[in-house]
MARNU-376941 format. One line per 10 residues: number of its first residue (from 1); their letters; for each residue y, x, z of C-alpha. Coordinates in pm, 1 decimal, padded with zeros to 6 digits. Example, Ala and Ser with C-alpha at 12.3 -4.5 7.8 and 13.67 -1.06 7.14 Angstrom:
MARNU-376941
1) AS) -00450.0/01230.0/00780.0  -00106.0/01367.0/00714.0
***
This chain:
MARNU-376941
1) MAATPEPPSK) -03701.5/-03430.9/-00708.9  -03506.5/-03104.8/-00784.7  -03376.5/-02926.5/-00481.9  -02986.6/-02907.6/-00503.0  -02837.0/-02592.3/-00445.6  -02666.8/-02500.8/-00111.2  -02347.6/-02363.7/-00088.7  -02352.8/-01971.9/00059.2  -02372.7/-01975.6/00418.0  -02125.2/-01804.2/00614.0
11) SGGTGRYWRL) -02395.3/-01640.3/00829.1  -02465.7/-01428.3/00500.3  -02135.8/-01289.1/00526.3  -02156.7/-01264.2/00910.7  -02465.4/-01059.8/00867.1  -02277.5/-00824.8/00580.6  -02030.3/-00747.0/00835.7  -02274.2/-00698.4/01122.9  -02462.1/-00440.5/00897.2  -02134.4/-00283.4/00770.2
21) LRGFAAVSAL) -02013.0/-00253.5/01145.2  -02333.3/-00092.2/01274.2  -02337.2/00158.2/00975.5  -01959.9/00222.3/01025.0  -02018.2/00273.5/01419.0  -02247.9/00523.2/01335.5  -02060.1/00713.0/01064.0  -01778.1/00686.7/01307.7  -01953.7/00832.2/01601.7  -02106.0/01120.4/01380.7
31) ATISSQLVFV) -01724.7/01189.1/01247.1  -01585.6/01151.5/01601.4  -01812.3/01413.8/01755.0  -01752.0/01640.8/01486.0  -01358.0/01588.8/01496.7  -01367.0/01606.8/01884.3  -01582.3/01918.2/01860.7  -01339.0/02126.0/01616.2  -01027.5/01961.2/01792.5  -01101.8/02081.4/02145.0
41) VSYWIGSAST) -01236.2/02400.6/02054.6  -00955.5/02497.6/01853.4  -00708.0/02379.8/02106.5  -00882.2/02545.1/02395.1  -00870.5/02876.8/02233.6  -00508.0/02865.7/02151.3  -00409.2/02647.3/01856.6  -00132.9/02424.8/01841.3  -00196.6/02093.7/01885.4  -00094.2/01979.9/01554.1
51) LSTVLGWLAG) -00309.6/02273.2/01394.8  -00605.7/02135.9/01626.1  -00534.8/01793.3/01500.8  -00545.4/01901.2/01128.9  -00853.1/02094.0/01179.7  -01050.6/01812.7/01378.8  -00911.6/01544.6/01103.9  -01067.5/01741.6/00833.3  -01396.4/01808.2/01029.4  -01403.4/01412.6/01074.2
61) AIPNFFLNRR) -01255.3/01284.7/00751.7  -01512.5/01461.3/00485.8  -01804.6/01314.9/00619.4  -01676.7/00989.9/00711.5  -01563.5/00910.9/00349.0  -01885.6/01007.7/00195.6  -02134.0/00838.7/00459.4  -01912.2/00555.5/00475.3  -01875.1/00526.9/00092.9  -02273.5/00511.7/00108.6
71) NWGSTGSHRL) -02257.0/00217.1/00381.3  -02061.1/00016.7/00165.9  -02318.8/00080.0/-00099.3  -02051.8/00220.7/-00334.9  -02192.9/00463.2/-00594.0  -02124.6/00627.3/-00922.9  -01824.4/00818.5/-01024.6  -01643.5/00564.9/-01207.9  -01466.1/00411.1/-00892.1  -01460.2/00755.9/-00669.4
81) GGELTRFALV) -01118.1/00847.6/-00740.0  -00977.4/00525.4/-00643.0  -01159.4/00510.2/-00352.8  -01061.9/00873.9/-00254.9  -00693.1/00794.5/-00257.0  -00727.9/00492.7/-00064.8  -00938.6/00649.4/00185.1  -00695.3/00943.5/00194.1  -00409.5/00716.5/00261.8  -00574.1/00545.2/00553.3
91) SVATFLIAAV) -00694.3/00870.0/00693.4  -00373.8/01043.6/00662.2  -00219.8/00759.8/00837.3  -00462.9/00777.9/01109.9  -00393.3/01156.1/01129.8  -00013.2/01102.9/01159.1  -00061.4/00894.8/01429.2  -00284.4/01123.7/01595.0  -00038.9/01415.7/01562.0  00246.9/01212.5/01690.1
101) ATNYTEELAH) 00032.7/01130.7/01982.1  -00105.3/01481.0/02073.2  00227.9/01622.6/02023.0  00409.4/01413.6/02270.2  00092.9/01410.0/02508.4  00119.4/01800.5/02480.6  00466.3/01812.2/02597.3  00402.5/01575.7/02869.7  00092.4/01780.4/02976.5  00315.6/02094.9/03019.2
111) NLFADSEVRR) 00535.2/01921.2/03254.7  00260.8/01739.3/03438.4  00009.2/02013.4/03459.1  00197.7/02343.0/03407.5  -00051.0/02540.7/03633.8  -00391.2/02385.9/03500.4  -00500.2/02456.6/03130.4  -00799.9/02246.0/03198.8  -00585.8/01946.2/03277.4  -00352.5/01997.2/02992.5
121) VALVWGAYLG) -00645.4/02020.9/02737.6  -00815.1/01703.1/02883.5  -00496.9/01483.2/02841.3  -00410.2/01595.6/02509.5  -00772.2/01552.0/02394.5  -00754.2/01217.4/02549.1  -00491.5/01120.7/02335.0  -00656.9/01263.5/02040.1  -00961.6/01066.1/02103.1  -00768.4/00744.3/02209.4
131) TYLLMFVVKF) -00588.4/00736.8/01884.3  -00918.8/00730.1/01688.3  -01052.1/00466.1/01929.2  -00773.4/00235.5/01870.6  -00777.5/00280.8/01492.3  -01145.4/00203.4/01472.7  -01077.4/-00152.2/01427.6  -00812.2/-00118.8/01212.3  -01017.6/00122.9/00996.0  -01303.5/-00086.6/00958.8
141) FLLDRVVFAT) -01115.6/-00389.1/00788.3  -00904.8/-00136.6/00566.8  -01226.7/00014.7/00433.6  -01395.1/-00335.8/00361.2  -01077.4/-00492.9/00224.5  -00882.3/-00209.8/00059.3  -01078.8/00137.7/00035.1  -01435.3/00007.4/-00072.7  -01326.5/-00336.7/-00190.3  -01518.0/-00480.8/-00499.9
151) PRRHEQVR) -01389.4/-00773.6/-00701.6  -01552.1/-01090.1/-00581.0  -01764.7/-01277.4/-00816.7  -01728.6/-01650.0/-00765.5  -02043.8/-01858.2/-00886.9  -01968.5/-02214.3/-00902.4  -02252.5/-02442.4/-00741.5  -02324.4/-02756.2/-00939.6
***
């Protein structure tokens, strides 16, 4: 008696998401460390919060794209341009949110901690880090569904 094929299980999709999430978390941690270091050092030495945000963003976005591209299994140059464009849109949107957050937090920090540079830096850095932490989940789904999305092939089970 021939076995009838079973429909694809939901656990296969779940397993895929856990694998992607683990890779995304590792890549995000690496990008966050490089981004945070560049941001806090540039802000500490006197760069404006917006310039520090740009520098930090670049330090995280570049490795983030290439490592996540590998994480999602995207290879070859035929899709690189579209992926890079979509990633840039997601990344720039996150950057703009971070720039607004650090700018307003910088104004608040100057009012609250006029006498303490360490506290001002810590508060503005917290806003920068907090923005990226909040965007973590949003970015994961955007990378999966928009940036590195591949056409789904539907197989009919007979």
